[in-house]
C-alpha positions as CSV (number, residue, x, y, z in Angstrom):
1,X,-14.4,111.1,-57.5
2,X,-14.4,108.5,-54.9
3,X,-10.6,107.9,-54.2
4,X,-9.1,105.1,-51.7
5,X,-5.6,105.5,-50.7
6,X,-4.7,101.8,-49.4
7,X,-1.7,101.3,-47.0
8,X,-1.6,104.9,-46.2
9,X,-1.2,105.9,-42.4
10,X,0.2,109.5,-43.1
11,X,-3.0,110.7,-44.8
12,X,-0.8,112.9,-47.1
13,X,-2.1,111.6,-50.4
14,X,-5.7,111.5,-49.1
15,X,-5.5,115.1,-48.0
16,X,-4.1,116.3,-51.4
17,X,-7.5,114.6,-53.1
18,X,-9.8,116.1,-50.4
19,X,-8.3,119.5,-51.0
20,X,-9.6,119.3,-54.7
21,X,-13.1,118.3,-53.4
22,X,-12.9,114.5,-53.8
23,X,-14.2,112.0,-51.4
24,X,-11.1,110.3,-50.4
25,X,-10.3,107.8,-47.6
26,X,-7.2,106.1,-46.4
27,X,-6.9,102.9,-45.0
28,X,-4.0,101.2,-42.9
29,X,-3.3,98.9,-40.1
30,X,-1.7,102.0,-38.3
31,X,-3.9,105.1,-37.0
32,X,-3.8,108.1,-39.3
33,X,-1.3,110.8,-38.5
34,X,-3.7,113.5,-39.8
35,X,-7.1,113.5,-38.7
36,X,-10.0,112.6,-41.5
37,X,-11.4,110.0,-43.5
38,X,-9.6,106.8,-42.3
39,X,-10.3,103.2,-41.7
40,X,-7.9,101.5,-39.4
41,X,-7.9,97.9,-40.3
42,X,-7.5,95.4,-43.0
43,X,-7.9,96.9,-46.7
44,X,-9.9,93.9,-47.8
45,X,-12.3,94.0,-44.8
46,X,-12.7,97.8,-45.6
47,X,-13.4,96.8,-49.6
48,X,-16.0,94.3,-48.3
49,X,-17.8,97.4,-46.6
50,X,-17.7,99.6,-49.7
51,X,-16.4,98.3,-53.2
52,X,-17.5,101.3,-55.1
53,X,-14.4,103.3,-56.0
54,X,-13.3,105.2,-58.8
55,X,-9.6,105.3,-57.9
56,X,-7.3,103.4,-55.6
57,X,-3.6,104.4,-54.9
58,X,-2.0,101.7,-53.1
59,X,1.3,101.6,-51.0
60,X,1.7,97.9,-50.1
61,X,4.5,96.9,-47.7
62,X,7.8,96.5,-49.7
63,X,10.1,95.1,-47.1
64,X,10.3,91.5,-48.5
65,X,9.9,92.4,-52.2
66,X,12.0,95.4,-52.8
67,X,15.4,95.1,-54.8
68,X,17.0,96.8,-51.7
69,X,16.3,93.6,-49.4
70,X,17.4,91.3,-52.1
71,X,20.8,91.0,-50.2
72,X,19.0,89.3,-47.4
73,X,17.6,86.6,-49.6
74,X,20.8,85.0,-50.3
75,X,23.2,85.4,-47.1
76,X,26.3,83.5,-47.8
77,X,24.9,82.4,-51.3
78,X,22.1,80.4,-49.8
79,X,18.4,81.0,-50.2
80,X,16.8,82.2,-47.1
81,X,13.7,80.2,-47.3
82,X,12.0,82.1,-44.4
83,X,12.5,85.4,-46.2
84,X,11.6,83.9,-49.4
85,X,8.3,82.9,-48.0
86,X,7.8,86.2,-46.5
87,X,8.3,87.7,-50.0
88,X,5.8,85.4,-51.8
89,X,3.4,86.5,-49.2
90,X,3.9,90.3,-50.1
91,X,3.7,89.6,-53.6
92,X,0.3,87.7,-53.3
93,X,-0.9,90.8,-51.3
94,X,0.5,93.1,-54.0
95,X,-1.3,91.1,-56.7
96,X,-4.5,91.0,-54.9
97,X,-4.6,94.8,-54.9
98,X,-3.4,95.0,-58.5
99,X,-6.4,92.7,-59.6
100,X,-9.1,94.5,-57.8
101,X,-12.2,95.5,-59.8
102,X,-11.6,99.3,-59.7
103,X,-11.6,101.2,-62.9
104,X,-8.3,103.1,-61.9
105,X,-5.5,101.7,-59.9
106,X,-1.9,102.9,-59.2
107,X,0.4,100.9,-57.0
108,X,3.5,102.4,-55.6
109,X,6.7,100.6,-54.6
110,X,10.4,100.6,-54.9
111,X,12.2,98.5,-57.7
112,X,11.1,95.0,-57.0
113,X,13.4,92.0,-56.6
114,X,13.3,90.0,-59.8
115,X,13.1,86.7,-58.1
116,X,9.2,87.5,-57.3
117,X,8.4,88.1,-60.9
118,X,6.0,91.2,-60.4
119,X,4.5,92.6,-63.5
120,X,6.6,95.2,-65.1
121,X,6.0,98.7,-63.6
122,X,4.8,101.4,-66.0
123,X,7.0,104.2,-64.6
124,X,9.6,105.3,-62.2
125,X,9.2,108.6,-60.5
126,X,11.3,110.7,-58.3
127,X,10.7,113.1,-55.6
128,X,12.8,115.6,-57.2
129,X,10.4,115.9,-60.2
130,X,7.6,117.0,-57.7
131,X,9.3,119.6,-55.6
132,X,11.5,117.8,-53.1
133,X,15.3,117.8,-53.0
134,X,15.5,113.9,-52.8
135,X,16.4,111.0,-55.1
136,X,14.3,107.9,-54.2
137,X,13.2,105.9,-57.3
138,X,9.6,105.0,-56.9
139,X,7.8,102.6,-59.3
140,X,4.2,103.1,-60.5
141,X,2.0,100.1,-61.7
142,X,-0.8,101.7,-63.5
143,X,-4.2,100.5,-64.6
144,X,-6.5,102.9,-66.4
145,X,-4.2,105.7,-65.6
146,X,-1.9,108.0,-67.7
147,X,1.9,108.5,-66.6
148,X,2.5,111.3,-64.2
149,X,4.1,114.4,-65.6
150,X,6.8,116.0,-63.5
151,X,5.4,119.4,-62.1
152,X,8.5,121.1,-60.2
153,X,12.0,119.8,-61.1
154,X,14.5,120.5,-58.3
155,X,18.1,120.7,-59.5
156,X,19.8,120.2,-56.0
157,X,19.1,116.7,-54.8
158,X,20.3,114.1,-52.3
159,X,19.8,110.5,-51.8
160,X,17.3,109.3,-49.3
161,X,20.1,106.7,-48.0
162,X,22.3,109.7,-46.8
163,X,19.5,112.0,-45.6
164,X,19.5,112.1,-41.9
165,X,15.7,112.7,-41.8
166,X,15.1,109.4,-43.8
167,X,17.6,107.5,-41.9
168,X,17.0,108.5,-38.2
169,X,17.3,105.4,-36.1
170,X,14.8,103.8,-33.8
171,X,11.4,102.4,-34.1
172,X,10.1,105.0,-36.5
173,X,12.7,104.8,-39.3
174,X,10.5,102.3,-41.4
175,X,7.5,104.8,-41.0
176,X,9.7,107.7,-42.1
177,X,10.8,106.0,-45.0
178,X,7.3,104.9,-46.1
179,X,5.8,108.4,-45.6
180,X,4.5,109.9,-48.9
181,X,5.9,113.0,-50.3
182,X,3.2,116.0,-50.4
183,X,4.5,116.9,-53.8
184,X,3.8,113.7,-55.4
185,X,0.5,113.3,-53.6
186,X,-0.5,116.9,-54.8
187,X,0.5,115.7,-58.5
188,X,-1.5,112.6,-58.1
189,X,-4.6,114.7,-57.1
190,X,-4.0,117.3,-59.7
191,X,-3.4,114.9,-62.7
192,X,-5.5,112.0,-62.0
193,X,-8.3,113.8,-60.1
194,X,-9.3,115.4,-63.4
195,X,-10.2,111.9,-65.2
């Protein structure tokens, strides 16, 4: 299977598919953290070079469309028009990925802010369902794919909001929070890689 992991700098999900023998590529504006098949640049430029994919899993930026950032939309009860426009831009990017002509698509993002009226997600998954002791609700929008089934439920869990690993200060905080969980990547490869 030919698999594209869009908006992934870590290489984690890409490598889980490669372990199972798939031709998998990641694409992001940032360089990859794990050497391998990676295109550094714009996802749509990459798709113009090669549009023949069986599966795409995308992790589009969520800063301006996630529910977590919604409090910044109405500081002091007034709409922050600049932030709202950035959210509309992020929604357009999300929808462009969602509407690509690829037979199987999964888009991963946090719970979105209702103001942007994204399509309803198909499933919410948690890291603790796939071997990691964390709570972090992640929505999946699926086209041509079944729901993921939990593979390794961990009973003891903590919120990523209080975890020191996820909340290290500094310039890499956003990167640390955006990095994929290996257990979820392995589940995607095992369950969706067999289709």
